[in-house]
Steps between C-alpha positions, in 0.01 A plus 500: 500500500426155354307467178353203323703377197218589264492865614866594452773431250822670400874509556482659844294219650633185668301178471483304829239240424140612530590864570719760331719743693663817378850403383730446797846352502493140629704586808270795573196278483647241736614764749153657495344160568754420771442837664126442481534151646719609792343833582425535872142417586450847652542658153236270357241488776596764757643426844379186674288565807698452818424177678362547845492215745185449695523732794384233742736241349798724567412569860378168635725320743454143622624426852504165678414513870440241768431505869787378715312181590405419139699295252321630192516853358206713391529725197431869547443689176563870549304687235730793564833495688389733778410475869136524398545222241663273760229571756228424244669172402527393867139601557381302199702187587439486876166681540656771713337841433748755363391752765603255774863487381650774716871427464695338219863399555778325315757299693825446309711185509732689736209551742451871429137607543393774257176691451372391160459773237437518125871530423576166667215321324593645159831314525346159559541251219255238383507190717679657797427288811401604852369367827181687586421590859164659584481615860182633657549834675253734669428709186505213246780283360873542473628315191865407456661347191826326589743437216612140457 
């Protein structure tokens, strides 16, 4: 499309500095350049790859828990917001084997005791706070998280 000045001459050519273009009305030339400058990136380079967040970054949930007698909270990082993820975080923090956690409950601020399931844990937000109660029972440990 562009030619060096030395290669081309004639009435149908337009001189734009170092290069010569086939003759184009001035307004045509500017609209071509404007269109070229403001063309969507997809036309030039193809669609941008979709951004994917780190899978683990999306799912991790940080909970603060403390025993009723403690003043200071411990951080529990759930690698996945599931019952299994919560049990693994408790096991890692307190040295309690996952297999020994036989019951997992949530106690609401209203005093309602609920069997913990994945659906409940999925709705926890980062930095939610709880009082942690671990009670030894015949088969293992009953763990209760009380909302505060």
